[in-house]
SEKOL-83041 format. One record per residue: residue number from 0; residue in one letter; x, y, z of N, C-alpha, C in turn. Coordinates in Angstrom, 3 decimals. Each point is the difference from the previous one (the first is absolute). Layout:
residues N
[NUM "A" [X Y Z] [X Y Z] [X Y Z]]
...
This chain:
residues 219
[0 "M" [-20.245 20.341 30.323] [-0.972 -1.096 0.142] [-0.382 -0.497 -1.390]]
[1 "T" [0.099 -1.292 -0.212] [-0.403 -0.577 -1.271] [-1.387 -0.590 0.134]]
[2 "R" [-0.589 -0.288 -1.125] [-1.303 -0.644 0.017] [-0.007 -1.082 -1.057]]
[3 "R" [-0.840 -0.991 0.186] [-0.092 -1.089 -0.967] [-0.534 0.550 -1.315]]
[4 "A" [0.702 -0.323 -1.088] [-0.430 0.477 -1.308] [-1.114 -0.895 -0.523]]
[5 "T" [-1.155 0.570 -0.279] [-1.105 -0.775 -0.539] [-0.147 0.217 -1.500]]
[6 "E" [0.562 1.062 -0.520] [-0.041 0.276 -1.431] [1.170 0.918 -0.312]]
[7 "P" [0.829 -0.279 -0.978] [-0.084 -1.130 -0.909] [0.509 -1.292 0.638]]
[8 "T" [-0.310 -1.112 -0.645] [0.509 -1.290 0.450] [0.664 -0.718 -1.157]]
[9 "A" [0.885 -0.926 0.349] [0.668 -0.776 -1.040] [-0.974 -0.889 -0.756]]
[10 "A" [-1.126 -0.332 0.633] [-0.966 -0.902 -0.632] [-0.592 0.584 -1.272]]
[11 "T" [-0.023 1.318 -0.106] [-0.588 0.646 -1.175] [1.069 0.556 -0.930]]
[12 "C" [1.238 -0.475 0.139] [1.104 0.507 -0.810] [0.546 -1.083 -0.927]]
[13 "D" [0.645 0.448 -1.052] [0.625 -0.908 -0.959] [1.496 -0.173 0.250]]
[14 "A" [0.590 0.856 0.836] [1.424 -0.084 0.335] [0.233 0.815 1.261]]
[15 "V" [1.083 -0.331 0.709] [0.377 0.762 1.190] [1.469 0.388 -0.115]]
[16 "F" [0.268 1.283 0.211] [1.360 0.533 0.044] [0.348 0.280 1.465]]
[17 "F" [1.175 -0.439 0.433] [0.455 0.225 1.371] [1.265 0.845 0.013]]
[18 "D" [0.061 0.974 0.886] [1.291 0.515 0.426] [0.669 -1.115 0.809]]
[19 "F" [1.274 0.151 0.294] [0.701 -1.072 0.719] [0.250 0.348 1.462]]
[20 "D" [0.885 0.972 0.247] [0.339 0.355 1.376] [-1.225 0.536 0.730]]
[21 "G" [-0.308 -0.609 1.135] [-1.121 0.463 0.795] [-1.345 -0.526 -0.441]]
[22 "V" [-0.033 -0.752 -1.094] [-1.252 -0.587 -0.494] [0.093 -1.522 0.012]]
[23 "L" [1.077 -0.534 -0.538] [0.233 -1.442 0.031] [1.019 -0.388 1.064]]
[24 "A" [1.000 0.838 0.192] [1.032 -0.242 1.018] [0.059 1.179 0.961]]
[25 "E" [0.275 -0.296 1.260] [0.117 1.058 1.010] [1.400 0.604 -0.079]]
[26 "S" [0.243 0.687 -1.106] [1.344 0.488 -0.298] [0.082 1.507 -0.169]]
[27 "A" [-1.101 0.721 0.192] [0.027 1.445 -0.209] [0.972 0.680 0.962]]
[28 "D" [0.023 -0.429 1.251] [0.888 0.628 0.978] [1.469 -0.270 -0.301]]
[29 "I" [0.280 -1.085 -0.716] [1.384 -0.292 -0.375] [0.547 1.116 -0.878]]
[30 "K" [-0.802 0.488 -0.923] [0.431 1.084 -0.881] [0.203 1.290 0.799]]
[31 "T" [-0.881 0.257 0.950] [0.154 1.194 0.835] [1.308 -0.055 0.778]]
[32 "R" [0.295 -1.147 0.588] [1.240 -0.138 0.771] [1.229 0.152 -0.891]]
[33 "A" [-0.100 -0.443 -1.247] [1.128 0.148 -0.923] [0.266 1.468 -0.308]]
[34 "F" [-1.051 0.771 -0.197] [0.199 1.437 -0.237] [0.603 0.676 1.231]]
[35 "I" [-0.436 -0.391 1.185] [0.590 0.552 1.221] [1.492 -0.316 0.052]]
[36 "Q" [0.353 -1.241 -0.304] [1.399 -0.410 0.012] [0.818 0.809 -1.005]]
[37 "M" [-0.556 0.248 -1.168] [0.737 0.698 -1.050] [0.224 1.473 0.317]]
[38 "Y" [-0.935 0.614 0.700] [0.071 1.454 0.189] [0.339 0.420 1.423]]
[39 "K" [0.219 -0.940 0.915] [0.221 0.383 1.393] [1.277 0.812 0.187]]
[40 "E" [0.991 -0.191 -0.865] [1.240 0.770 0.124] [-0.214 1.483 -0.270]]
[41 "H" [-1.139 0.355 -0.591] [-0.286 1.401 -0.313] [-0.822 0.689 1.077]]
[42 "G" [-0.315 -0.709 1.077] [-0.661 0.630 1.121] [-1.477 -0.306 0.100]]
[43 "A" [-0.538 0.251 1.193] [-1.384 -0.364 0.296] [-1.002 0.760 -0.848]]
[44 "A" [0.272 1.269 -0.291] [-0.960 0.792 -0.779] [-0.159 -0.574 -1.403]]
[45 "V" [1.105 -0.407 -0.607] [-0.066 -0.601 -1.334] [-0.719 -1.340 0.069]]
[46 "V" [0.325 -0.808 0.990] [-0.672 -1.295 0.149] [-1.498 0.187 0.159]]
[47 "D" [-0.410 0.950 0.831] [-1.430 0.245 0.202] [-0.676 0.418 -1.299]]
[48 "A" [0.669 0.850 -0.781] [-0.577 0.451 -1.268] [-0.107 -1.154 -0.990]]
[49 "V" [1.030 -0.840 -0.046] [-0.008 -1.159 -0.899] [-1.124 -0.957 0.376]]
[50 "V" [-0.114 -0.319 1.273] [-1.027 -0.950 0.441] [-1.394 0.554 -0.256]]
[51 "A" [-0.198 1.292 0.258] [-1.315 0.603 -0.232] [-0.382 -0.084 -1.472]]
[52 "H" [0.941 0.307 -0.887] [-0.288 -0.067 -1.434] [-0.214 -1.441 -0.435]]
[53 "H" [0.865 -0.889 0.431] [-0.114 -1.411 -0.387] [-1.333 -0.590 0.437]]
[54 "T" [-0.441 0.347 1.191] [-1.249 -0.547 0.519] [-1.185 0.418 -0.854]]
[55 "V" [-0.016 1.248 -0.413] [-1.106 0.505 -0.822] [0.088 -0.536 -1.423]]
[56 "H" [1.219 -0.242 -0.477] [0.200 -0.390 -1.399] [0.486 -1.438 -0.127]]
[57 "A" [-0.434 -0.859 0.906] [0.289 -1.427 -0.148] [-0.511 -0.463 -1.358]]
[58 "G" [0.773 -0.818 -0.671] [-0.394 -0.458 -1.329] [0.736 0.696 -1.122]]
[59 "V" [0.624 1.138 0.302] [0.839 0.691 -0.978] [1.370 -0.667 -0.005]]
[60 "S" [0.648 -0.076 -1.145] [1.269 -0.719 -0.091] [1.064 0.645 0.882]]
[61 "R" [0.873 -0.833 0.538] [1.059 0.495 0.879] [0.953 0.939 -0.730]]
[62 "R" [0.233 -0.248 -1.301] [0.917 0.860 -0.740] [-0.538 1.425 -0.067]]
[63 "K" [-1.294 0.140 -0.251] [-0.595 1.336 -0.007] [0.113 0.647 1.370]]
[64 "K" [-0.236 -0.782 1.049] [0.072 0.543 1.355] [1.424 0.415 0.354]]
[65 "I" [0.963 -0.847 -0.284] [1.384 0.318 0.347] [0.457 1.263 -0.719]]
[66 "R" [-0.311 0.094 -1.280] [0.370 1.206 -0.745] [-0.659 1.229 0.625]]
[67 "Y" [-1.279 -0.124 0.338] [-0.750 1.112 0.586] [0.569 0.373 1.370]]
[68 "Y" [0.283 -0.975 0.839] [0.492 0.287 1.352] [1.358 0.692 -0.033]]
[69 "H" [0.862 -0.453 -0.875] [1.308 0.650 -0.085] [-0.125 1.433 -0.512]]
[70 "K" [-0.890 0.219 -0.937] [-0.166 1.354 -0.531] [-0.676 0.920 1.010]]
[71 "M" [-1.118 -0.456 0.585] [-0.819 0.870 0.839] [0.535 0.132 1.421]]
[72 "F" [0.544 -1.065 0.560] [0.391 0.017 1.408] [1.502 0.157 0.209]]
[73 "L" [0.792 -0.347 -1.027] [1.452 0.110 0.120] [0.598 1.010 -0.966]]
[74 "G" [-0.816 0.493 -0.931] [0.499 0.970 -0.973] [0.992 -0.592 -0.972]]
[75 "Q" [-0.133 -1.292 -0.289] [0.937 -0.688 -0.882] [-0.719 -0.557 -1.225]]
[76 "R" [0.586 0.219 -1.149] [-0.510 -0.603 -1.234] [0.850 -1.230 -0.309]]
[77 "L" [-0.653 -1.139 -0.047] [0.721 -1.254 -0.180] [0.252 -0.294 -1.470]]
[78 "S" [1.197 -0.477 -0.299] [0.258 -0.553 -1.329] [-0.657 -1.369 -0.088]]
[79 "E" [-0.093 -0.529 -1.205] [-0.585 -1.330 -0.161] [0.821 -1.058 0.734]]
[80 "D" [1.320 0.146 -0.016] [0.846 -0.963 0.701] [-0.218 0.077 1.509]]
[81 "Q" [-0.114 1.210 0.526] [-0.261 0.157 1.435] [-1.359 -0.582 0.380]]
[82 "L" [-0.996 0.285 -0.830] [-1.337 -0.520 0.268] [-0.004 -1.521 -0.030]]
[83 "E" [0.688 -0.574 -0.965] [0.055 -1.458 -0.110] [0.668 -0.611 1.229]]
[84 "A" [1.067 0.618 0.480] [0.686 -0.519 1.182] [-0.901 0.050 1.231]]
[85 "L" [-0.747 1.075 0.156] [-0.910 0.120 1.140] [-1.160 -0.987 -0.116]]
[86 "A" [-0.495 -0.193 -1.212] [-1.082 -0.968 -0.198] [0.478 -1.416 0.313]]
[87 "R" [1.226 -0.325 -0.376] [0.561 -1.323 0.329] [0.153 -0.158 1.512]]
[88 "R" [0.411 1.065 0.663] [0.117 -0.058 1.460] [-1.367 -0.253 0.640]]
[89 "F" [-1.009 0.669 -0.504] [-1.354 -0.199 0.528] [-0.431 -1.453 -0.202]]
[90 "S" [0.232 -0.534 -1.187] [-0.369 -1.392 -0.280] [0.694 -0.956 0.959]]
[91 "A" [1.274 0.263 0.273] [0.740 -0.865 0.915] [-0.583 0.037 1.411]]
[92 "L" [-0.576 1.137 0.373] [-0.593 0.136 1.328] [-1.332 -0.728 0.129]]
[93 "V" [-0.713 -0.154 -1.124] [-1.384 -0.467 0.124] [-0.281 -1.393 -0.552]]
[94 "E" [0.721 -0.461 -1.015] [-0.472 -1.176 -0.735] [-0.155 -1.237 0.881]]
[95 "D" [1.021 -0.367 0.743] [-0.104 -1.207 0.824] [-1.087 0.141 1.058]]
[96 "A" [-0.132 1.206 0.550] [-1.019 0.224 1.033] [-1.405 -0.144 -0.570]]
[97 "V" [-0.211 0.462 -1.227] [-1.318 -0.144 -0.623] [-0.283 -1.470 -0.302]]
[98 "V" [1.007 -0.725 -0.438] [-0.177 -1.439 -0.237] [-0.454 -0.701 1.274]]
[99 "D" [0.539 0.416 1.130] [-0.300 -0.650 1.280] [-1.222 0.577 0.706]]
[100 "A" [-0.593 1.051 -0.541] [-1.121 0.666 0.673] [-1.216 -0.918 0.088]]
[101 "A" [-0.775 0.191 1.037] [-1.229 -0.776 0.171] [-1.004 0.339 -1.092]]
[102 "W" [-0.850 -0.965 -0.298] [-1.129 0.273 -0.874] [-0.980 0.933 0.723]]
[103 "V" [-0.652 0.876 -0.744] [-1.169 0.690 0.538] [-1.043 -1.064 0.327]]
[104 "A" [-0.647 0.119 1.136] [-0.981 -1.003 0.424] [-1.043 -0.231 -1.092]]
[105 "G" [-0.204 -1.254 -0.334] [-0.991 -0.376 -0.996] [0.489 0.006 -1.428]]
[106 "A" [1.183 0.574 -0.254] [0.456 0.140 -1.386] [0.264 -1.353 -0.649]]
[107 "R" [0.723 -0.842 0.690] [0.345 -1.295 -0.596] [-1.254 -0.837 -0.233]]
[108 "D" [-0.899 -0.025 0.971] [-1.233 -0.771 -0.160] [-0.837 0.542 -1.149]]
[109 "W" [-0.065 1.333 -0.123] [-0.795 0.594 -1.073] [0.586 -0.359 -1.362]]
[110 "L" [1.315 0.093 -0.123] [0.636 -0.348 -1.270] [-0.196 -1.476 -0.325]]
[111 "D" [0.136 -0.863 0.996] [-0.225 -1.432 -0.221] [-1.418 -0.267 -0.501]]
[112 "A" [-0.965 0.706 0.566] [-1.403 -0.243 -0.333] [-0.399 0.569 -1.350]]
[113 "N" [0.734 1.012 -0.483] [-0.457 0.723 -1.191] [0.955 -0.066 -1.184]]
[114 "R" [1.143 -0.647 0.156] [1.017 0.013 -1.052] [-0.500 -0.608 -1.300]]
[115 "H" [-0.904 -0.977 0.058] [-0.506 -0.630 -1.218] [-1.354 0.570 -0.426]]
[116 "R" [-0.542 0.903 0.795] [-1.309 0.588 -0.301] [0.117 1.340 -0.703]]
[117 "L" [1.063 0.744 0.315] [0.187 1.343 -0.526] [1.450 0.192 -0.427]]
[118 "P" [0.242 0.766 -1.058] [1.376 0.404 -0.289] [0.448 1.043 1.018]]
[119 "L" [1.148 -0.247 0.618] [0.526 0.856 1.057] [1.334 0.592 -0.439]]
[120 "F" [0.233 1.254 0.369] [1.194 0.726 -0.413] [0.564 0.764 1.191]]
[121 "V" [1.314 0.246 -0.021] [0.633 0.901 0.958] [0.475 1.234 -0.749]]
[122 "I" [-0.292 1.178 0.569] [0.451 1.275 -0.556] [0.609 0.791 1.152]]
[123 "S" [1.298 0.224 -0.045] [0.720 0.575 1.138] [0.973 1.070 -0.461]]
[124 "G" [0.368 0.880 0.931] [1.025 0.992 -0.275] [1.409 -0.529 0.178]]
[125 "T" [0.147 -1.226 0.473] [1.312 -0.633 0.145] [0.602 -0.260 -1.379]]
[126 "P" [1.318 0.175 -0.175] [0.609 -0.323 -1.291] [-0.391 -1.406 -0.455]]
[127 "E" [-0.317 -0.133 -1.279] [-0.640 -1.228 -0.466] [0.850 -1.247 0.225]]
[128 "Q" [1.280 0.053 -0.333] [0.828 -1.201 0.168] [0.098 -0.398 1.468]]
[129 "E" [0.144 0.984 0.885] [0.048 -0.293 1.434] [-1.325 -0.588 0.470]]
[130 "L" [-1.100 0.591 -0.453] [-1.324 -0.489 0.388] [-0.203 -1.440 -0.446]]
[131 "Q" [0.388 -0.302 -1.221] [-0.180 -1.355 -0.501] [0.874 -0.995 0.750]]
[132 "R" [1.205 0.422 0.392] [0.836 -0.875 0.837] [-0.675 -0.260 1.343]]
[133 "I" [-0.543 1.045 0.601] [-0.659 -0.141 1.299] [-1.182 -0.959 -0.105]]
[134 "V" [-0.820 0.195 -1.008] [-1.166 -0.867 -0.192] [0.445 -1.444 -0.197]]
[135 "R" [1.044 -0.198 -0.788] [0.503 -1.358 -0.242] [0.574 -0.605 1.285]]
[136 "R" [0.785 0.766 0.729] [0.618 -0.515 1.225] [-1.039 -0.313 1.077]]
[137 "R" [-1.120 0.699 -0.023] [-1.079 -0.272 0.951] [-0.913 -1.135 -0.468]]
[138 "G" [0.259 -0.534 -1.191] [-0.824 -1.077 -0.524] [-1.375 0.448 -0.432]]
[139 "M" [-0.116 1.244 -0.463] [-1.300 0.574 -0.337] [-0.253 0.097 -1.497]]
[140 "E" [0.993 -0.355 -0.818] [-0.130 0.280 -1.427] [-1.167 -0.730 -0.641]]
[141 "G" [-0.380 -1.161 0.528] [-1.083 -0.766 -0.592] [-1.376 0.608 0.159]]
[142 "Y" [-0.113 1.013 0.836] [-1.307 0.619 0.216] [-0.378 1.001 -1.091]]
[143 "F" [0.982 0.548 -0.700] [-0.245 1.193 -0.804] [0.235 -0.230 -1.489]]
[144 "V" [-0.847 0.641 -0.792] [0.209 0.012 -1.446] [1.267 0.779 -0.325]]
[145 "A" [0.203 1.112 0.708] [1.179 0.831 -0.227] [0.290 0.812 1.252]]
[146 "V" [1.270 0.351 0.161] [0.464 0.818 1.120] [0.734 1.194 -0.587]]
[147 "H" [-0.533 1.191 0.233] [0.549 1.214 -0.612] [0.476 0.980 1.063]]
[148 "G" [1.213 0.518 -0.191] [0.544 1.044 0.851] [0.417 1.194 -0.826]]
[149 "S" [0.724 0.910 0.640] [0.430 1.222 -0.675] [1.346 -0.207 -0.693]]
[150 "P" [0.353 0.880 -0.973] [-0.963 0.882 -0.662] [-0.855 -0.794 -0.983]]
[151 "P" [-1.082 0.544 -0.503] [-0.532 1.342 0.210] [-0.803 0.075 1.288]]
[152 "S" [-0.772 1.074 0.146] [-0.872 0.136 1.158] [-1.230 -0.884 -0.175]]
[153 "K" [-0.872 -0.012 0.996] [-1.114 -0.947 0.007] [-1.046 0.286 -1.072]]
[154 "V" [-0.247 1.261 -0.293] [-1.054 0.317 -0.976] [0.299 -0.599 -1.370]]
[155 "P" [1.186 0.214 -0.587] [0.251 -0.643 -1.296] [0.038 -1.519 0.067]]
[156 "I" [0.451 -0.560 1.118] [-0.045 -1.462 0.137] [-1.440 -0.482 -0.072]]
[157 "I" [-0.881 0.654 0.746] [-1.415 -0.390 -0.002] [-0.592 0.136 -1.391]]
[158 "R" [0.262 1.100 -0.659] [-0.563 0.213 -1.341] [0.476 -1.070 -0.972]]
[159 "D" [1.274 -0.359 0.098] [0.518 -1.054 -0.881] [-0.690 -1.336 0.279]]
[160 "L" [-0.226 -0.312 1.274] [-0.672 -1.260 0.339] [-1.450 -0.001 -0.466]]
[161 "L" [-0.676 1.117 0.148] [-1.384 0.086 -0.477] [-0.065 -0.245 -1.497]]
[162 "D" [0.941 0.587 -0.740] [0.026 -0.188 -1.453] [0.393 -1.428 -0.367]]
[163 "E" [1.034 -0.513 0.646] [0.523 -1.326 -0.348] [-1.024 -1.100 0.234]]
[164 "H" [-0.758 0.118 1.086] [-0.930 -1.066 0.377] [-1.456 0.344 -0.300]]
[165 "A" [-0.224 1.156 -0.618] [-1.360 0.436 -0.360] [-0.929 0.015 1.215]]
[166 "F" [0.546 0.437 1.136] [-0.824 0.124 1.198] [-0.833 1.275 -0.071]]
[167 "E" [-1.238 -0.087 0.460] [-0.822 1.183 0.210] [0.405 0.607 1.342]]
[168 "P" [0.444 1.263 0.037] [0.499 0.563 1.262] [-0.964 -0.133 1.171]]
[169 "S" [-1.273 0.158 -0.258] [-0.982 -0.044 1.087] [-0.161 -1.399 0.592]]
[170 "R" [0.609 -1.004 -0.645] [-0.068 -1.370 0.507] [1.369 -0.505 0.483]]
[171 "V" [0.900 0.945 0.254] [1.307 -0.334 0.566] [0.116 0.661 1.372]]
[172 "L" [0.423 -0.770 0.987] [0.169 0.492 1.364] [1.481 0.201 0.298]]
[173 "F" [0.331 1.146 0.545] [1.363 0.286 0.453] [-0.019 0.078 1.525]]
[174 "V" [0.839 -0.810 0.639] [0.134 0.024 1.456] [1.351 0.630 0.329]]
[175 "G" [-0.030 1.151 0.656] [1.227 0.718 0.314] [-0.028 0.577 1.394]]
[176 "D" [1.158 0.510 0.432] [0.075 0.543 1.359] [0.453 1.449 0.038]]
[177 "S" [0.055 0.654 -1.149] [0.519 1.366 -0.026] [-0.874 0.892 -0.861]]
[178 "L" [0.162 1.297 0.222] [-0.709 0.971 -0.825] [0.455 -0.097 -1.449]]
[179 "T" [1.256 -0.379 -0.218] [0.492 -0.227 -1.361] [-0.813 -1.084 -0.690]]
[180 "D" [-0.292 -1.078 0.714] [-0.817 -1.080 -0.561] [-1.409 0.494 -0.309]]
[181 "Y" [-0.579 0.721 0.939] [-1.360 0.528 -0.180] [-0.067 0.914 -1.229]]
[182 "K" [0.967 0.903 -0.127] [0.005 0.928 -1.133] [0.200 -0.742 -1.319]]
[183 "A" [0.832 -1.044 0.006] [0.195 -0.789 -1.221] [-1.288 -0.698 -0.395]]
[184 "A" [-0.728 -0.530 0.982] [-1.285 -0.645 -0.289] [-1.000 1.003 -0.551]]
[185 "C" [-0.051 1.184 0.596] [-0.930 1.027 -0.486] [0.356 0.436 -1.418]]
[186 "A" [1.291 0.175 -0.269] [0.435 0.471 -1.315] [-0.314 -0.995 -1.099]]
[187 "T" [-0.093 -1.269 0.355] [-0.257 -1.053 -0.989] [-1.394 -0.601 0.139]]
[188 "E" [-0.809 0.572 0.890] [-1.411 -0.364 0.186] [-0.183 -1.425 0.515]]
[189 "L" [0.960 -0.466 0.809] [-0.140 -1.303 0.639] [-0.808 0.129 1.289]]
[190 "R" [-0.577 -1.099 0.440] [-0.531 -0.071 1.355] [1.179 -0.033 0.972]]
[191 "F" [-0.255 0.418 1.233] [1.112 0.086 0.951] [-0.458 -0.371 1.398]]
[192 "I" [0.841 -0.762 0.687] [-0.131 -0.250 1.432] [1.348 0.310 0.644]]
[193 "G" [-0.026 0.782 1.065] [1.224 0.339 0.703] [0.253 -0.923 1.172]]
[194 "R" [1.249 -0.347 0.206] [0.381 -0.759 1.193] [0.574 0.980 1.030]]
[195 "V" [-0.627 0.057 1.161] [0.457 0.835 1.112] [0.188 -0.916 1.203]]
[196 "P" [1.239 -0.273 0.410] [0.214 -0.949 1.096] [-0.543 0.529 1.317]]
[197 "P" [-0.317 -0.875 0.917] [-0.494 0.442 1.308] [0.958 0.994 0.650]]
[198 "G" [-0.534 1.130 0.410] [0.824 1.037 0.605] [0.685 0.902 -0.995]]
[199 "G" [-0.109 -0.313 -1.299] [0.634 0.819 -1.021] [-0.843 1.206 -0.367]]
[200 "Q" [0.652 1.004 -0.561] [-0.701 1.198 -0.444] [-0.626 -0.253 -1.364]]
[201 "N" [-1.268 0.336 -0.137] [-0.706 -0.191 -1.271] [0.328 1.161 -0.933]]
[202 "P" [0.701 -0.264 -1.125] [0.379 1.086 -0.902] [-1.055 0.331 -1.047]]
[203 "F" [-1.106 -0.741 -0.002] [-0.942 0.081 -1.105] [-1.122 1.001 0.271]]
[204 "P" [-0.612 0.511 -1.065] [-1.142 0.900 0.177] [-1.142 -0.696 0.736]]
[205 "P" [-0.866 0.778 0.649] [-1.152 -0.595 0.685] [-0.819 -0.873 -0.947]]
[206 "D" [-0.558 -1.058 0.552] [-0.870 -0.927 -0.723] [0.743 -0.926 -0.959]]
[207 "T" [1.346 0.044 0.008] [0.748 -0.980 -0.783] [-0.107 -1.361 0.686]]
[208 "P" [-0.440 -1.047 -0.704] [-0.045 -1.328 0.625] [1.376 -0.393 0.527]]
[209 "A" [0.047 -0.494 1.229] [1.281 -0.330 0.625] [-0.121 -1.266 0.827]]
[210 "I" [1.102 -0.733 0.073] [0.064 -1.241 0.767] [1.233 0.031 0.891]]
[211 "A" [-0.071 -0.726 1.108] [1.145 -0.083 0.906] [1.037 -0.999 -0.496]]
[212 "D" [-0.443 -1.028 -0.685] [0.888 -1.006 -0.582] [-0.808 -0.805 -1.006]]
[213 "L" [0.622 -1.000 -0.593] [-0.684 -0.703 -1.086] [-0.991 -1.053 0.477]]
[214 "T" [-0.114 -0.202 1.308] [-1.101 -0.837 0.477] [-1.338 0.681 -0.257]]
[215 "E" [0.016 1.318 -0.205] [-1.224 0.756 -0.228] [-0.312 0.198 -1.481]]
[216 "L" [0.900 -0.449 -0.877] [-0.244 0.161 -1.432] [-0.994 -1.054 -0.452]]
[217 "M" [-1.108 0.474 -0.532] [-1.058 -0.923 -0.388] [0.463 -0.890 -1.146]]
[218 "P" [-0.431 -1.263 -0.005] [0.432 -0.923 -1.067] [-0.623 0.376 -1.333]]
């Protein structure tokens, strides 16, 4: 169950950082289905373990996950060439589908209303070049000062942005949908609002401000 976030609000912030999948686009399940497709040949037990880990660690880069899944669930250590081939396969499974994914309710209207009022950024675990292609293909590039993906992870990206733009962390809002996002916000002392879709499991600690979609994000 989500609740309307009354604090923090974007109205009292100097910048807003967004995760992408599951926050701006309804694309989180696309990544889950891609992992199922990649690992189904190894059996249901492996697929269940992969999905369980992926669900808890949404926001972590796919390369880290693929390396981890092969080591922990398949007993295989991947070479860099093997990892690159698997990462390319994953990208082929997801990119067009993410481009075509529906907007999270309220996201487009919120961005339209606030694009000239606040500097807006995307910080995602998706590989950066792929993420930037997706944003461009969806016609979203004009909304954001910058679009950042992996590597590195979200914490160093946030720290670099805080330094580059001289933002005070307590006046920056991060909107994310995963525990990875929440932990990155805590590690960098940002404000945080979690997006938990209707019927979705809330991954956040009790009392974390949460919204069902961006129609509930205060202006």
